[in-house]
N, C-alpha and C positions, 0 to 999 in steps of 0.2 A: 440329146435330150437328157434331162436330169431326173433321176428317180430319188425321191425322199422317202426313206424307210425309218419308221419309228420302231425301235427294237425293245421298247419297254415291256417287260414281262413276257418276252418271247424266248424260245430256246435257242441257244448259241448255234448249234449245228444246223437247224432249220433255216435260220437267218443267213448263215454263211453260205449255204447251198443256194439260196435265192439270190444273194449278191453275186456269187460266182457265175451263175447263169446269166445274169444281166450284164456283167462285165465282159463275158465272152460274146454276147450278142445272140445267144441261142434262142431267146424269146422272140426274135424277129423272123419274119418270113424270108427276108433276104440274108439269112445267116451264111457266112462263109468262114470256115475255120482258120483260113490263112490270113484273114484280115483282123485288124485290131478291134474294131467295134467302136461305135460312136457315142455310147451312153456312159454317163457318170452316175455314181451312187453317193448320195449324201445320207449319212446315218445319224439319227438323233437318239438320245437316251441310252447310250452304251453302258452306263453304270447300272442300269436296271435289267440287263440281260440275265437269263436264268440258265442254270445247269440242273439237270435232273439227278436224282439219287444222291450218292455220296461223292460225286465227282468234285465238288468244291474242296473236299478234304483229301481225296486220293489222287487227283490228276496232277501229273508232274511233267514239266518241260525240261528236256535234256539238251545240253550243248557240249561240244568237246573242244578243248583248247589245242588239240593236236599232239600233245605229248602223252606218254603212258601215265595213266592214273589221274588225268586231268578232266574227267567227266564231271561236269557241273550239273546240278539239278536244282530246279526252283519249283516250289509248290504253286498251284493255281491261285490259291487265296492270296499269297504274297504278291504275285505278279499282277493280279486283278486289282488289288488295292492301290498299287502304284500307277499302273498303265492299263486301264481297261481297253483302250483303243488297240493296243498291241495284241491283246488276246483275240479280238475279232479279226484284225488284219492277218494274224498268223493262221487262223482257221480258214479264212478265205484264200490266202496265198497257198495253203496246202491243197486246196480243192481246184485251183487253176492248173491247166496243163503245163508241164515242165518244158517250156520252149522259149524262144527268144521274145515272144510277145508278153510273157508273164510279168516282167518288171514294168512294162508300159501300161498293162492293164491294172495292176495293183495301184498305180499312181492315180487312177481315176476313182479310187475309193476315198471319200472325204468324210470328216467327222465334224459335228457341230456340238 
């Protein structure tokens, strides 16, 4: 089953939690954690997602290149301007359980 979610003027964390729950299949009566789940999520209006407070200015994404002193940081505003889908996908991916089903579940998150 496909779920279509319009995220226009909704908070990023609330939407990410809702999407992660659907991708895991926890909203179904027949939920089993060891199974992939059969639902897909289609997201509309990603550019209009909202962050509260000063997060648009203060939120920073870190990544490390593996060598000493190679910690890279990117501000939320810069990342969101280029790739708003990545921001939502990153939030949902962080909320999914860290197991072998994670990559297969995140593939069921689609954007329009």
